N, CA, C, O and CB atoms as a CASP TS submission, in Angstrom:
PFRMAT TS
TARGET T0000
AUTHOR 0000-0000-0000
METHOD Language model
MODEL 1
PARENT N/A
ATOM      1  N   MET     1     -42.768-118.280  89.542  1.00  0.00           N
ATOM      2  CA  MET     1     -43.439-117.285  90.329  1.00  0.00           C
ATOM      3  C   MET     1     -43.280-115.945  89.615  1.00  0.00           C
ATOM      4  O   MET     1     -42.223-115.635  89.064  1.00  0.00           O
ATOM      5  CB  MET     1     -42.876-117.237  91.778  1.00  0.00           C
ATOM      6  N   GLN     2     -44.350-115.165  89.637  1.00  0.00           N
ATOM      7  CA  GLN     2     -44.296-113.861  88.976  1.00  0.00           C
ATOM      8  C   GLN     2     -44.656-112.761  89.966  1.00  0.00           C
ATOM      9  O   GLN     2     -45.604-112.881  90.743  1.00  0.00           O
ATOM     10  CB  GLN     2     -45.246-113.823  87.757  1.00  0.00           C
ATOM     11  N   ILE     3     -43.868-111.681  89.915  1.00  0.00           N
ATOM     12  CA  ILE     3     -44.140-110.485  90.712  1.00  0.00           C
ATOM     13  C   ILE     3     -44.227-109.296  89.762  1.00  0.00           C
ATOM     14  O   ILE     3     -43.932-109.415  88.573  1.00  0.00           O
ATOM     15  CB  ILE     3     -43.033-110.258  91.808  1.00  0.00           C
ATOM     16  N   ARG     4     -44.628-108.164  90.292  1.00  0.00           N
ATOM     17  CA  ARG     4     -44.534-106.911  89.535  1.00  0.00           C
ATOM     18  C   ARG     4     -43.390-106.144  90.151  1.00  0.00           C
ATOM     19  O   ARG     4     -43.410-105.838  91.343  1.00  0.00           O
ATOM     20  CB  ARG     4     -45.887-106.076  89.564  1.00  0.00           C
ATOM     21  N   LEU     5     -42.399-105.833  89.350  1.00  0.00           N
ATOM     22  CA  LEU     5     -41.216-105.116  89.805  1.00  0.00           C
ATOM     23  C   LEU     5     -41.190-103.764  89.122  1.00  0.00           C
ATOM     24  O   LEU     5     -41.028-103.679  87.905  1.00  0.00           O
ATOM     25  CB  LEU     5     -39.913-105.918  89.512  1.00  0.00           C
ATOM     26  N   ASN     6     -41.348-102.715  89.897  1.00  0.00           N
ATOM     27  CA  ASN     6     -41.420-101.350  89.360  1.00  0.00           C
ATOM     28  C   ASN     6     -42.455-101.248  88.244  1.00  0.00           C
ATOM     29  O   ASN     6     -42.226-100.612  87.215  1.00  0.00           O
ATOM     30  CB  ASN     6     -40.044-100.906  88.840  1.00  0.00           C
ATOM     31  N   GLY     7     -43.601-101.895  88.475  1.00  0.00           N
ATOM     32  CA  GLY     7     -44.724-101.811  87.553  1.00  0.00           C
ATOM     33  C   GLY     7     -44.697-102.770  86.381  1.00  0.00           C
ATOM     34  O   GLY     7     -45.639-102.799  85.589  1.00  0.00           O
ATOM     35  N   GLU     8     -43.635-103.560  86.252  1.00  0.00           N
ATOM     36  CA  GLU     8     -43.505-104.489  85.121  1.00  0.00           C
ATOM     37  C   GLU     8     -43.511-105.932  85.617  1.00  0.00           C
ATOM     38  O   GLU     8     -42.986-106.210  86.695  1.00  0.00           O
ATOM     39  CB  GLU     8     -42.209-104.204  84.324  1.00  0.00           C
ATOM     40  N   PRO     9     -44.098-106.862  84.846  1.00  0.00           N
ATOM     41  CA  PRO     9     -44.044-108.279  85.237  1.00  0.00           C
ATOM     42  C   PRO     9     -42.596-108.759  85.285  1.00  0.00           C
ATOM     43  O   PRO     9     -41.781-108.403  84.434  1.00  0.00           O
ATOM     44  CB  PRO     9     -44.865-109.154  84.252  1.00  0.00           C
ATOM     45  N   HIS    10     -42.293-109.570  86.293  1.00  0.00           N
ATOM     46  CA  HIS    10     -40.936-110.092  86.453  1.00  0.00           C
ATOM     47  C   HIS    10     -41.039-111.520  86.983  1.00  0.00           C
ATOM     48  O   HIS    10     -41.668-111.760  88.014  1.00  0.00           O
ATOM     49  CB  HIS    10     -40.082-109.188  87.417  1.00  0.00           C
ATOM     50  N   ASP    11     -40.420-112.468  86.276  1.00  0.00           N
ATOM     51  CA  ASP    11     -40.451-113.874  86.681  1.00  0.00           C
ATOM     52  C   ASP    11     -39.284-114.193  87.597  1.00  0.00           C
ATOM     53  O   ASP    11     -38.160-113.743  87.374  1.00  0.00           O
ATOM     54  CB  ASP    11     -40.423-114.792  85.453  1.00  0.00           C
ATOM     55  N   LEU    12     -39.567-114.985  88.645  1.00  0.00           N
ATOM     56  CA  LEU    12     -38.541-115.473  89.554  1.00  0.00           C
ATOM     57  C   LEU    12     -38.607-116.995  89.562  1.00  0.00           C
ATOM     58  O   LEU    12     -39.684-117.581  89.447  1.00  0.00           O
ATOM     59  CB  LEU    12     -38.727-114.888  90.995  1.00  0.00           C
ATOM     60  N   SER    13     -37.454-117.622  89.698  1.00  0.00           N
ATOM     61  CA  SER    13     -37.423-119.092  89.682  1.00  0.00           C
ATOM     62  C   SER    13     -37.836-119.700  91.014  1.00  0.00           C
ATOM     63  O   SER    13     -38.152-120.888  91.071  1.00  0.00           O
ATOM     64  CB  SER    13     -36.036-119.577  89.316  1.00  0.00           C
ATOM     65  N   GLY    14     -37.840-118.922  92.076  1.00  0.00           N
ATOM     66  CA  GLY    14     -38.235-119.436  93.382  1.00  0.00           C
ATOM     67  C   GLY    14     -38.328-118.322  94.390  1.00  0.00           C
ATOM     68  O   GLY    14     -38.187-117.147  94.053  1.00  0.00           O
ATOM     69  N   SER    15     -38.567-118.696  95.626  1.00  0.00           N
ATOM     70  CA  SER    15     -38.720-117.721  96.696  1.00  0.00           C
ATOM     71  C   SER    15     -37.378-117.075  97.035  1.00  0.00           C
ATOM     72  O   SER    15     -36.356-117.754  97.136  1.00  0.00           O
ATOM     73  CB  SER    15     -39.322-118.384  97.940  1.00  0.00           C
ATOM     74  N   LEU    16     -37.396-115.769  97.208  1.00  0.00           N
ATOM     75  CA  LEU    16     -36.211-114.998  97.560  1.00  0.00           C
ATOM     76  C   LEU    16     -36.556-113.995  98.641  1.00  0.00           C
ATOM     77  O   LEU    16     -37.696-113.541  98.743  1.00  0.00           O
ATOM     78  CB  LEU    16     -35.631-114.286  96.328  1.00  0.00           C
ATOM     79  N   THR    17     -35.571-113.653  99.442  1.00  0.00           N
ATOM     80  CA  THR    17     -35.732-112.493 100.326  1.00  0.00           C
ATOM     81  C   THR    17     -35.540-111.246  99.471  1.00  0.00           C
ATOM     82  O   THR    17     -35.095-111.331  98.326  1.00  0.00           O
ATOM     83  CB  THR    17     -34.708-112.526 101.536  1.00  0.00           C
ATOM     84  N   ILE    18     -35.872-110.110 100.023  1.00  0.00           N
ATOM     85  CA  ILE    18     -35.644-108.858  99.303  1.00  0.00           C
ATOM     86  C   ILE    18     -34.155-108.699  99.018  1.00  0.00           C
ATOM     87  O   ILE    18     -33.770-108.273  97.929  1.00  0.00           O
ATOM     88  CB  ILE    18     -36.178-107.646 100.113  1.00  0.00           C
ATOM     89  N   HIS    19     -33.325-109.039  99.990  1.00  0.00           N
ATOM     90  CA  HIS    19     -31.876-108.948  99.788  1.00  0.00           C
ATOM     91  C   HIS    19     -31.433-109.864  98.641  1.00  0.00           C
ATOM     92  O   HIS    19     -30.598-109.476  97.824  1.00  0.00           O
ATOM     93  CB  HIS    19     -31.124-109.318 101.089  1.00  0.00           C
ATOM     94  N   GLY    20     -31.987-111.068  98.582  1.00  0.00           N
ATOM     95  CA  GLY    20     -31.679-111.991  97.488  1.00  0.00           C
ATOM     96  C   GLY    20     -32.145-111.463  96.148  1.00  0.00           C
ATOM     97  O   GLY    20     -31.446-111.611  95.145  1.00  0.00           O
ATOM     98  N   LEU    21     -33.315-110.851  96.118  1.00  0.00           N
ATOM     99  CA  LEU    21     -33.832-110.261  94.880  1.00  0.00           C
ATOM    100  C   LEU    21     -32.905-109.151  94.400  1.00  0.00           C
ATOM    101  O   LEU    21     -32.560-109.089  93.220  1.00  0.00           O
ATOM    102  CB  LEU    21     -35.262-109.712  95.090  1.00  0.00           C
ATOM    103  N   LEU    22     -32.507-108.284  95.311  1.00  0.00           N
ATOM    104  CA  LEU    22     -31.603-107.201  94.938  1.00  0.00           C
ATOM    105  C   LEU    22     -30.284-107.752  94.412  1.00  0.00           C
ATOM    106  O   LEU    22     -29.734-107.222  93.446  1.00  0.00           O
ATOM    107  CB  LEU    22     -31.351-106.279  96.134  1.00  0.00           C
ATOM    108  N   ASP    23     -29.770-108.811  95.038  1.00  0.00           N
ATOM    109  CA  ASP    23     -28.540-109.449  94.563  1.00  0.00           C
ATOM    110  C   ASP    23     -28.691-109.955  93.134  1.00  0.00           C
ATOM    111  O   ASP    23     -27.808-109.743  92.303  1.00  0.00           O
ATOM    112  CB  ASP    23     -28.151-110.603  95.484  1.00  0.00           C
ATOM    113  N   THR    24     -29.814-110.627  92.842  1.00  0.00           N
ATOM    114  CA  THR    24     -30.007-111.166  91.487  1.00  0.00           C
ATOM    115  C   THR    24     -30.144-110.052  90.455  1.00  0.00           C
ATOM    116  O   THR    24     -29.829-110.244  89.280  1.00  0.00           O
ATOM    117  CB  THR    24     -31.248-112.067  91.444  1.00  0.00           C
ATOM    118  N   LEU    25     -30.611-108.895  90.894  1.00  0.00           N
ATOM    119  CA  LEU    25     -30.760-107.749  89.994  1.00  0.00           C
ATOM    120  C   LEU    25     -29.479-106.928  89.893  1.00  0.00           C
ATOM    121  O   LEU    25     -29.392-106.009  89.078  1.00  0.00           O
ATOM    122  CB  LEU    25     -31.900-106.862  90.463  1.00  0.00           C
ATOM    123  N   GLY    26     -28.482-107.257  90.720  1.00  0.00           N
ATOM    124  CA  GLY    26     -27.227-106.512  90.706  1.00  0.00           C
ATOM    125  C   GLY    26     -27.348-105.134  91.331  1.00  0.00           C
ATOM    126  O   GLY    26     -26.658-104.196  90.932  1.00  0.00           O
ATOM    127  N   ILE    27     -28.228-105.018  92.312  1.00  0.00           N
ATOM    128  CA  ILE    27     -28.478-103.737  92.964  1.00  0.00           C
ATOM    129  C   ILE    27     -27.919-103.779  94.384  1.00  0.00           C
ATOM    130  O   ILE    27     -28.171-104.729  95.125  1.00  0.00           O
ATOM    131  CB  ILE    27     -29.997-103.405  92.978  1.00  0.00           C
ATOM    132  N   GLU    28     -27.160-102.749  94.761  1.00  0.00           N
ATOM    133  CA  GLU    28     -26.619-102.655  96.112  1.00  0.00           C
ATOM    134  C   GLU    28     -27.716-102.230  97.084  1.00  0.00           C
ATOM    135  O   GLU    28     -28.342-101.185  96.907  1.00  0.00           O
ATOM    136  CB  GLU    28     -25.437-101.661  96.160  1.00  0.00           C
ATOM    137  N   ALA    29     -27.942-103.046  98.109  1.00  0.00           N
ATOM    138  CA  ALA    29     -29.015-102.793  99.065  1.00  0.00           C
ATOM    139  C   ALA    29     -28.848-101.474  99.809  1.00  0.00           C
ATOM    140  O   ALA    29     -29.835-100.883 100.246  1.00  0.00           O
ATOM    141  CB  ALA    29     -29.091-103.920 100.055  1.00  0.00           C
ATOM    142  N   GLU    30     -27.620-101.011  99.956  1.00  0.00           N
ATOM    143  CA  GLU    30     -27.362 -99.779 100.705  1.00  0.00           C
ATOM    144  C   GLU    30     -27.810 -98.534  99.954  1.00  0.00           C
ATOM    145  O   GLU    30     -27.911 -97.461 100.547  1.00  0.00           O
ATOM    146  CB  GLU    30     -25.890 -99.670 101.027  1.00  0.00           C
ATOM    147  N   ARG    31     -28.078 -98.659  98.671  1.00  0.00           N
ATOM    148  CA  ARG    31     -28.385 -97.485  97.851  1.00  0.00           C
ATOM    149  C   ARG    31     -29.838 -97.410  97.394  1.00  0.00           C
ATOM    150  O   ARG    31     -30.161 -96.644  96.486  1.00  0.00           O
ATOM    151  CB  ARG    31     -27.497 -97.472  96.651  1.00  0.00           C
ATOM    152  N   VAL    32     -30.730 -98.205  98.022  1.00  0.00           N
ATOM    153  CA  VAL    32     -32.114 -98.230  97.557  1.00  0.00           C
ATOM    154  C   VAL    32     -33.110 -98.186  98.717  1.00  0.00           C
ATOM    155  O   VAL    32     -32.779 -98.467  99.869  1.00  0.00           O
ATOM    156  CB  VAL    32     -32.358 -99.472  96.716  1.00  0.00           C
ATOM    157  N   ALA    33     -34.326 -97.826  98.367  1.00  0.00           N
ATOM    158  CA  ALA    33     -35.485 -97.982  99.241  1.00  0.00           C
ATOM    159  C   ALA    33     -36.379 -99.011  98.555  1.00  0.00           C
ATOM    160  O   ALA    33     -36.483 -99.032  97.329  1.00  0.00           O
ATOM    161  CB  ALA    33     -36.246 -96.596  99.495  1.00  0.00           C
ATOM    162  N   VAL    34     -37.020 -99.860  99.349  1.00  0.00           N
ATOM    163  CA  VAL    34     -37.862-100.916  98.785  1.00  0.00           C
ATOM    164  C   VAL    34     -39.243-100.870  99.421  1.00  0.00           C
ATOM    165  O   VAL    34     -39.391-100.717 100.633  1.00  0.00           O
ATOM    166  CB  VAL    34     -37.217-102.308  98.993  1.00  0.00           C
ATOM    167  N   GLU    35     -40.249-101.007  98.563  1.00  0.00           N
ATOM    168  CA  GLU    35     -41.632-101.061  99.001  1.00  0.00           C
ATOM    169  C   GLU    35     -42.215-102.377  98.499  1.00  0.00           C
ATOM    170  O   GLU    35     -42.056-102.714  97.325  1.00  0.00           O
ATOM    171  CB  GLU    35     -42.454 -99.825  98.480  1.00  0.00           C
ATOM    172  N   VAL    36     -42.881-103.117  99.366  1.00  0.00           N
ATOM    173  CA  VAL    36     -43.540-104.361  98.979  1.00  0.00           C
ATOM    174  C   VAL    36     -45.016-104.230  99.325  1.00  0.00           C
ATOM    175  O   VAL    36     -45.384-104.015 100.480  1.00  0.00           O
ATOM    176  CB  VAL    36     -42.895-105.604  99.693  1.00  0.00           C
ATOM    177  N   ASN    37     -45.844-104.364  98.313  1.00  0.00           N
ATOM    178  CA  ASN    37     -47.293-104.251  98.495  1.00  0.00           C
ATOM    179  C   ASN    37     -47.671-102.978  99.261  1.00  0.00           C
ATOM    180  O   ASN    37     -48.480-102.998 100.189  1.00  0.00           O
ATOM    181  CB  ASN    37     -47.827-105.483  99.236  1.00  0.00           C
ATOM    182  N   ARG    38     -47.055-101.873  98.834  1.00  0.00           N
ATOM    183  CA  ARG    38     -47.329-100.531  99.360  1.00  0.00           C
ATOM    184  C   ARG    38     -46.846-100.299 100.781  1.00  0.00           C
ATOM    185  O   ARG    38     -47.296 -99.367 101.447  1.00  0.00           O
ATOM    186  CB  ARG    38     -48.786-100.270  99.306  1.00  0.00           C
ATOM    187  N   ARG    39     -45.928-101.145 101.252  1.00  0.00           N
ATOM    188  CA  ARG    39     -45.334-100.950 102.573  1.00  0.00           C
ATOM    189  C   ARG    39     -43.831-100.772 102.415  1.00  0.00           C
ATOM    190  O   ARG    39     -43.145-101.638 101.872  1.00  0.00           O
ATOM    191  CB  ARG    39     -45.655-102.147 103.518  1.00  0.00           C
ATOM    192  N   ILE    40     -43.327 -99.638 102.897  1.00  0.00           N
ATOM    193  CA  ILE    40     -41.897 -99.372 102.818  1.00  0.00           C
ATOM    194  C   ILE    40     -41.177-100.207 103.868  1.00  0.00           C
ATOM    195  O   ILE    40     -41.549-100.218 105.042  1.00  0.00           O
ATOM    196  CB  ILE    40     -41.599 -97.861 103.012  1.00  0.00           C
ATOM    197  N   LEU    41     -40.136-100.909 103.420  1.00  0.00           N
ATOM    198  CA  LEU    41     -39.379-101.768 104.321  1.00  0.00           C
ATOM    199  C   LEU    41     -38.195-101.024 104.920  1.00  0.00           C
ATOM    200  O   LEU    41     -37.614-100.140 104.291  1.00  0.00           O
ATOM    201  CB  LEU    41     -38.899-103.016 103.588  1.00  0.00           C
ATOM    202  N   THR    42     -37.852-101.394 106.138  1.00  0.00           N
ATOM    203  CA  THR    42     -36.608-100.912 106.717  1.00  0.00           C
ATOM    204  C   THR    42     -35.493-101.785 106.153  1.00  0.00           C
ATOM    205  O   THR    42     -35.738-102.915 105.731  1.00  0.00           O
ATOM    206  CB  THR    42     -36.641-100.952 108.297  1.00  0.00           C
ATOM    207  N   ARG    43     -34.296-101.274 106.147  1.00  0.00           N
ATOM    208  CA  ARG    43     -33.164-102.027 105.612  1.00  0.00           C
ATOM    209  C   ARG    43     -32.972-103.347 106.364  1.00  0.00           C
ATOM    210  O   ARG    43     -32.550-104.338 105.768  1.00  0.00           O
ATOM    211  CB  ARG    43     -31.884-101.185 105.689  1.00  0.00           C
ATOM    212  N   SER    44     -33.275-103.370 107.656  1.00  0.00           N
ATOM    213  CA  SER    44     -33.119-104.602 108.431  1.00  0.00           C
ATOM    214  C   SER    44     -34.119-105.680 108.003  1.00  0.00           C
ATOM    215  O   SER    44     -33.904-106.860 108.278  1.00  0.00           O
ATOM    216  CB  SER    44     -33.285-104.306 109.919  1.00  0.00           C
ATOM    217  N   GLU    45     -35.189-105.296 107.345  1.00  0.00           N
ATOM    218  CA  GLU    45     -36.181-106.265 106.876  1.00  0.00           C
ATOM    219  C   GLU    45     -35.783-106.932 105.555  1.00  0.00           C
ATOM    220  O   GLU    45     -36.363-107.952 105.182  1.00  0.00           O
ATOM    221  CB  GLU    45     -37.525-105.583 106.713  1.00  0.00           C
ATOM    222  N   PHE    46     -34.806-106.372 104.848  1.00  0.00           N
ATOM    223  CA  PHE    46     -34.417-106.900 103.540  1.00  0.00           C
ATOM    224  C   PHE    46     -34.032-108.378 103.602  1.00  0.00           C
ATOM    225  O   PHE    46     -34.276-109.119 102.649  1.00  0.00           O
ATOM    226  CB  PHE    46     -33.257-106.093 102.981  1.00  0.00           C
ATOM    227  N   SER    47     -33.435-108.814 104.709  1.00  0.00           N
ATOM    228  CA  SER    47     -32.975-110.198 104.801  1.00  0.00           C
ATOM    229  C   SER    47     -34.018-111.144 105.375  1.00  0.00           C
ATOM    230  O   SER    47     -33.790-112.353 105.409  1.00  0.00           O
ATOM    231  CB  SER    47     -31.736-110.262 105.637  1.00  0.00           C
ATOM    232  N   VAL    48     -35.163-110.626 105.830  1.00  0.00           N
ATOM    233  CA  VAL    48     -36.186-111.499 106.405  1.00  0.00           C
ATOM    234  C   VAL    48     -37.502-111.519 105.627  1.00  0.00           C
ATOM    235  O   VAL    48     -38.243-112.499 105.700  1.00  0.00           O
ATOM    236  CB  VAL    48     -36.458-111.081 107.809  1.00  0.00           C
ATOM    237  N   VAL    49     -37.797-110.467 104.895  1.00  0.00           N
ATOM    238  CA  VAL    49     -39.035-110.420 104.109  1.00  0.00           C
ATOM    239  C   VAL    49     -38.820-111.177 102.807  1.00  0.00           C
ATOM    240  O   VAL    49     -37.880-110.897 102.062  1.00  0.00           O
ATOM    241  CB  VAL    49     -39.472-108.945 103.827  1.00  0.00           C
ATOM    242  N   THR    50     -39.700-112.140 102.538  1.00  0.00           N
ATOM    243  CA  THR    50     -39.605-112.907 101.296  1.00  0.00           C
ATOM    244  C   THR    50     -40.625-112.403 100.285  1.00  0.00           C
ATOM    245  O   THR    50     -41.690-111.897 100.640  1.00  0.00           O
ATOM    246  CB  THR    50     -39.815-114.409 101.565  1.00  0.00           C
ATOM    247  N   VAL    51     -40.273-112.556  99.037  1.00  0.00           N
ATOM    248  CA  VAL    51     -41.152-112.159  97.935  1.00  0.00           C
ATOM    249  C   VAL    51     -42.052-113.341  97.606  1.00  0.00           C
ATOM    250  O   VAL    51     -41.581-114.468  97.456  1.00  0.00           O
ATOM    251  CB  VAL    51     -40.330-111.705  96.675  1.00  0.00           C
ATOM    252  N   SER    52     -43.338-113.079  97.497  1.00  0.00           N
ATOM    253  CA  SER    52     -44.311-114.125  97.179  1.00  0.00           C
ATOM    254  C   SER    52     -44.936-113.868  95.817  1.00  0.00           C
ATOM    255  O   SER    52     -44.909-112.746  95.311  1.00  0.00           O
ATOM    256  CB  SER    52     -45.404-114.200  98.262  1.00  0.00           C
ATOM    257  N   ASP    53     -45.498-114.916  95.229  1.00  0.00           N
ATOM    258  CA  ASP    53     -46.157-114.806  93.934  1.00  0.00           C
ATOM    259  C   ASP    53     -47.212-113.708  93.981  1.00  0.00           C
ATOM    260  O   ASP    53     -48.038-113.674  94.893  1.00  0.00           O
ATOM    261  CB  ASP    53     -46.792-116.152  93.527  1.00  0.00           C
ATOM    262  N   GLY    54     -47.183-112.819  93.008  1.00  0.00           N
ATOM    263  CA  GLY    54     -48.159-111.747  92.908  1.00  0.00           C
ATOM    264  C   GLY    54     -47.794-110.478  93.656  1.00  0.00           C
ATOM    265  O   GLY    54     -48.512-109.483  93.562  1.00  0.00           O
ATOM    266  N   ASP    55     -46.687-110.491  94.402  1.00  0.00           N
ATOM    267  CA  ASP    55     -46.285-109.288  95.133  1.00  0.00           C
ATOM    268  C   ASP    55     -45.947-108.152  94.181  1.00  0.00           C
ATOM    269  O   ASP    55     -45.489-108.370  93.059  1.00  0.00           O
ATOM    270  CB  ASP    55     -45.089-109.585  96.034  1.00  0.00           C
ATOM    271  N   GLU    56     -46.186-106.934  94.656  1.00  0.00           N
ATOM    272  CA  GLU    56     -45.793-105.735  93.927  1.00  0.00           C
ATOM    273  C   GLU    56     -44.611-105.125  94.661  1.00  0.00           C
ATOM    274  O   GLU    56     -44.722-104.711  95.815  1.00  0.00           O
ATOM    275  CB  GLU    56     -46.982-104.712  93.802  1.00  0.00           C
ATOM    276  N   VAL    57     -43.477-105.078  93.974  1.00  0.00           N
ATOM    277  CA  VAL    57     -42.240-104.596  94.568  1.00  0.00           C
ATOM    278  C   VAL    57     -41.777-103.353  93.816  1.00  0.00           C
ATOM    279  O   VAL    57     -41.696-103.347  92.588  1.00  0.00           O
ATOM    280  CB  VAL    57     -41.146-105.696  94.546  1.00  0.00           C
ATOM    281  N   GLU    58     -41.479-102.315  94.565  1.00  0.00           N
ATOM    282  CA  GLU    58     -40.926-101.086  93.990  1.00  0.00           C
ATOM    283  C   GLU    58     -39.537-100.890  94.578  1.00  0.00           C
ATOM    284  O   GLU    58     -39.362-100.921  95.796  1.00  0.00           O
ATOM    285  CB  GLU    58     -41.850 -99.840  94.278  1.00  0.00           C
ATOM    286  N   VAL    59     -38.558-100.691  93.720  1.00  0.00           N
ATOM    287  CA  VAL    59     -37.191-100.433  94.152  1.00  0.00           C
ATOM    288  C   VAL    59     -36.809 -99.041  93.644  1.00  0.00           C
ATOM    289  O   VAL    59     -36.841 -98.777  92.442  1.00  0.00           O
ATOM    290  CB  VAL    59     -36.193-101.540  93.621  1.00  0.00           C
ATOM    291  N   VAL    60     -36.449 -98.165  94.571  1.00  0.00           N
ATOM    292  CA  VAL    60     -36.086 -96.797  94.219  1.00  0.00           C
ATOM    293  C   VAL    60     -34.619 -96.605  94.547  1.00  0.00           C
ATOM    294  O   VAL    60     -34.191 -96.831  95.679  1.00  0.00           O
ATOM    295  CB  VAL    60     -36.973 -95.754  94.971  1.00  0.00           C
ATOM    296  N   THR    61     -33.848 -96.184  93.547  1.00  0.00           N
ATOM    297  CA  THR    61     -32.417 -95.965  93.700  1.00  0.00           C
ATOM    298  C   THR    61     -32.153 -94.506  94.024  1.00  0.00           C
ATOM    299  O   THR    61     -32.722 -93.606  93.406  1.00  0.00           O
ATOM    300  CB  THR    61     -31.660 -96.383  92.428  1.00  0.00           C
ATOM    301  N   PHE    62     -31.282 -94.282  95.000  1.00  0.00           N
ATOM    302  CA  PHE    62     -30.889 -92.929  95.361  1.00  0.00           C
ATOM    303  C   PHE    62     -29.770 -92.477  94.427  1.00  0.00           C
ATOM    304  O   PHE    62     -28.825 -93.218  94.157  1.00  0.00           O
ATOM    305  CB  PHE    62     -30.439 -92.854  96.849  1.00  0.00           C
ATOM    306  N   VAL    63     -29.898 -91.258  93.946  1.00  0.00           N
ATOM    307  CA  VAL    63     -28.893 -90.696  93.045  1.00  0.00           C
ATOM    308  C   VAL    63     -28.386 -89.407  93.673  1.00  0.00           C
ATOM    309  O   VAL    63     -29.164 -88.525  94.035  1.00  0.00           O
ATOM    310  CB  VAL    63     -29.478 -90.439  91.604  1.00  0.00           C
ATOM    311  N   GLY    64     -27.076 -89.316  93.795  1.00  0.00           N
ATOM    312  CA  GLY    64     -26.485 -88.107  94.367  1.00  0.00           C
ATOM    313  C   GLY    64     -26.148 -87.113  93.263  1.00  0.00           C
ATOM    314  O   GLY    64     -26.107 -87.462  92.083  1.00  0.00           O
ATOM    315  N   GLY    65     -25.919 -85.929  93.648  1.00  0.00           N
ATOM    316  CA  GLY    65     -25.548 -84.900  92.681  1.00  0.00           C
ATOM    317  C   GLY    65     -25.912 -83.531  93.211  1.00  0.00           C
ATOM    318  O   GLY    65     -26.432 -83.381  94.316  1.00  0.00           O
ATOM    319  N   GLY    66     -25.634 -82.571  92.416  1.00  0.00           N
ATOM    320  CA  GLY    66     -25.949 -81.247  92.918  1.00  0.00           C
ATOM    321  C   GLY    66     -25.968 -80.199  91.881  1.00  0.00           C
ATOM    322  O   GLY    66     -26.224 -79.034  92.185  1.00  0.00           O
TER
END
């Protein structure tokens, strides 16, 4: 299965939830915002929304500083 992740093609071996995708990427779910097919997800949706072939996923990491 192939998705677009932050504008780049990305292959997945099977269906994953957003939380599962973030885990495989080594990204902490608490520190990101996720958009799937131009819809921003709430954090509670990360464990129920699954990624499908052809989906466009954007993951934005929050960076602190000052």
